[in-house]
C-alpha positions in Angstrom: 15.3 -2.8 -8.1 14.6 -3.2 -4.4 14.2 0.5 -4.0 11.9 0.7 -7.0 9.7 -2.1 -5.6 9.6 -0.4 -2.2 8.6 2.9 -3.8 5.9 1.2 -5.7 4.5 -0.4 -2.6 4.7 3.0 -0.8 2.8 4.8 -3.6 0.2 2.1 -3.8 -0.3 2.0 -0.1 -0.6 5.8 0.1 -3.2 5.7 -2.7 -5.2 3.0 -1.0 -5.1 4.9 2.3 -6.1 8.2 0.8 -9.0 6.6 -1.1 -10.2 4.7 1.9 -10.0 7.7 4.2 -11.6 10.0 1.6 -14.4 7.6 1.0 -15.2 7.3 4.7 -15.2 11.1 5.1 -17.4 11.7 2.1 -19.8 9.0 3.2 -20.1 10.5 6.7 -20.6 13.9 5.2 -23.3 12.7 2.8 -25.7 11.4 5.5 -27.4 14.8 5.6 -28.6 14.3 2.0 -31.2 11.9 3.3 -32.8 14.3 5.8 -35.2 16.4 3.7 -35.8 18.7 6.7 -32.1 19.6 7.1 -30.5 19.5 3.7 -26.9 20.8 3.3 -26.5 24.4 2.4 -25.1 23.8 -1.1 -28.1 21.6 -1.9 -30.6 24.2 -0.7 -28.8 26.9 -2.8 -28.9 24.7 -5.8 -32.6 23.8 -5.7 -34.0 27.0 -7.3 -31.6 26.5 -10.3 -32.7 22.9 -11.0 -34.9 22.1 -14.0 -35.9 18.7 -12.6 -35.6 19.0 -8.8 -37.2 15.7 -7.8 -35.0 13.8 -10.4 -31.8 15.5 -9.3 -32.5 14.8 -5.6 -33.3 11.2 -6.3 -30.1 10.9 -8.4 -28.1 12.5 -5.6 -29.3 9.9 -3.1 -28.7 7.0 -5.4 -25.2 8.3 -6.3 -24.2 8.7 -2.7 -25.3 5.1 -1.8 -23.7 3.6 -4.9 -20.4 5.5 -4.4 -20.3 4.6 -0.7 -20.3 1.0 -1.7 -18.4 1.0 -5.1 -15.2 2.8 -4.1 -14.4 0.6 -1.1 -15.5 -2.5 -3.1 -13.1 -1.6 -5.9 -10.3 -1.1 -3.5 -10.9 -4.5 -2.0 -11.1 -6.1 -5.4 -7.6 -5.1 -6.4 -6.0 -6.1 -3.1 -4.2 -9.4 -2.6 -6.8 -10.4 0.0 -9.6 -10.5 -2.5 -7.4 -12.1 -5.2 -6.6 -15.0 -2.8 -10.3 -15.7 -2.5 -11.5 -16.3 -6.1 -15.1 -17.0 -5.2 -15.4 -13.8 -3.1 -13.6 -11.8 -5.8 -15.9 -13.1 -8.5 -19.2 -12.4 -6.7 -18.0 -9.1 -5.3 -16.9 -8.1 -8.8 -20.3 -9.0 -10.2 -22.2 -7.1 -7.5 -19.9 -4.0 -7.9 -20.4 -4.1 -11.7 -24.2 -4.1 -11.3 -24.1 -1.2 -8.8 -21.7 0.8 -11.0 -23.5 0.3 -14.3 -27.1 0.5 -13.0 -26.8 3.1 -10.2 -23.5 5.0 -10.0 -22.9 5.9 -13.7 -26.6 6.9 -14.6 -27.1 9.0 -11.5 -23.8 10.7 -12.0 -24.7 11.6 -15.6 -28.0 13.0 -14.5 -26.3 15.2 -11.9 -23.7 16.3 -14.4 -26.2 18.4 -16.3 -26.6 20.7 -13.3 -23.0 20.5 -12.0 -21.6 23.4 -10.0 -18.9 25.1 -12.1 -20.7 25.2 -15.4 -20.6 23.2 -18.7 -16.9 22.3 -18.5 -17.3 20.7 -15.1 -20.5 18.9 -16.3 -18.6 17.6 -19.3 -15.8 16.4 -17.1 -18.3 14.4 -15.0 -19.8 12.8 -18.1 -16.3 11.9 -19.5 -15.3 10.3 -16.1 -18.6 8.4 -16.0 -18.1 7.1 -19.5 -14.5 5.9 -18.6 -16.0 4.1 -15.6 -18.7 2.5 -17.6 -16.2 1.4 -20.3 -13.8 0.1 -17.8 -16.4 -1.9 -16.0 -17.8 -3.5 -19.2 -14.3 -4.2 -20.5 -13.3 -5.6 -17.1 -16.2 -8.1 -17.2 -15.6 -9.1 -20.8 -11.8 -9.6 -20.3 -12.5 -11.6 -17.1 -14.9 -13.9 -19.0 -12.2 -14.3 -21.7 -9.6 -15.1 -19.0 -7.5 -12.2 -20.2 -6.6 -11.2 -16.6 -4.0 -8.6 -17.5 -6.6 -6.6 -19.5 -9.1 -7.2 -16.7 -6.8 -5.7 -14.2 -6.0 -2.7 -16.4 -9.7 -2.1 -17.0 -10.6 -2.3 -13.3 -7.8 0.1 -12.5 -9.3 2.6 -14.9 -12.6 2.3 -12.9 -10.8 2.7 -9.6 -8.7 5.6 -11.0 -11.8 7.5 -12.0 -13.5 6.8 -8.7 -10.5 8.2 -6.9 -11.1 11.5 -8.7 -13.9 12.1 -6.2 -11.3 12.2 -3.4 -8.4 13.9 -5.2 -10.7 16.5 -6.8 -12.1 17.6 -3.4 -8.6 17.8 -1.9 -7.3 19.9 -4.9 -10.4 22.1 -4.8 -9.6 22.9 -1.1 -6.0 23.8 -2.0 -7.0 26.0 -4.9 -9.6 27.8 -2.7 -6.9 28.4 0.0 -4.6 29.8 -2.7 -7.3 32.3 -3.7 -7.9 30.8 -7.2 -11.1 32.0 -9.0 -13.9 29.5 -8.1 -15.0 29.0 -11.7 -11.5 28.1 -12.8 -10.8 26.1 -9.7 -13.8 23.8 -10.3 -12.6 23.1 -13.8 -9.0 22.4 -12.9 -9.9 20.4 -9.8 -11.9 18.0 -11.9 -10.1 17.7 -15.2 -6.5 17.5 -13.8 -7.2 14.4 -11.6 -9.4 12.9 -14.3 -6.7 13.2 -17.0 -3.8 12.2 -14.7 -5.6 9.1 -13.4 -6.4 7.9 -16.9 -2.8 8.6 -18.1 -1.3 6.8 -15.0 -3.3 3.6 -15.7 -2.3 3.7 -19.4 1.4 4.1 -18.4 1.4 1.5 -15.6 -0.7 -1.1 -17.6 0.4 -0.8 -21.2 -1.5 -2.7 -23.9 0.0 -6.0 -25.1 -1.2 -8.8 -27.4 -3.4 -11.4 -25.6 -0.9 -14.3 -25.7 2.0 -12.1 -24.4 -0.1 -10.6 -21.7 -1.2 -13.9 -20.4 2.3 -15.4 -20.5 3.6 -12.4 -18.5 0.8 -12.8 -16.0 1.2 -16.6 -15.7 4.5 -17.9 -17.2 3.3 -21.5 -16.4 0.4 -21.1 -18.8 0.8 -23.3 -21.8 0.8 -21.6 -25.2 -1.5 -24.2 -26.8 -4.2 -23.2 -24.3 -4.0 -19.6 -25.6 -3.8 -20.3 -29.3 -5.3 -23.4 -31.0 -2.5 -25.2 -32.8 -3.0 -28.2 -35.2 0.0 -30.4 -35.1 0.3 -33.2 -37.6 1.3 -36.5 -36.2 4.3 -38.1 -37.8 3.5 -41.1 -39.9 4.8 -44.4 -38.8 
């Protein structure tokens, strides 16, 4: 049991470290997107193919800013530090939810229609965006219902899909080094982390009935606070 707990902490810590480092690297590498006189080469190459150039460029900038905030914020929200400060957790969660639903997801969907790698890659970005949107909405609803286990599960789905931005780039570099065909590499590098992240969350946080989930999360929680029970008083 001790070894299993230690392995869990190691895997979780490695995941957090990889996501934090990947987020920092991607944010630093994205600063050039805001210099219209010195755009990155891949953006310049893409411009002639775009049907709505101004919309795509605006979506790119919005997506970069939203992602630079959302991924670190989600990492903080699932840490013990945030959970020990309920007020901070609540307001950071609300702000993150607004950024994700209003900026990150819509801009990502717009960019997906012109994704490098073709229709399969574009479809993957849309599926990932929909999972993020569903997870964020479900996370807000379950938090308001005080179903904290479902809330944690939904938030981990959001974080899992956000981590695809990091794992997908790392996998793409590995496939490129192995000489895999670029068209196939883009599809595999996106869909493999996307599917594995969703599956991992489903396995780690299985669905359980509301009362059982809350009892497992907080054994001290009284049953009569979860399910209204009418108890007849004995007659005297």
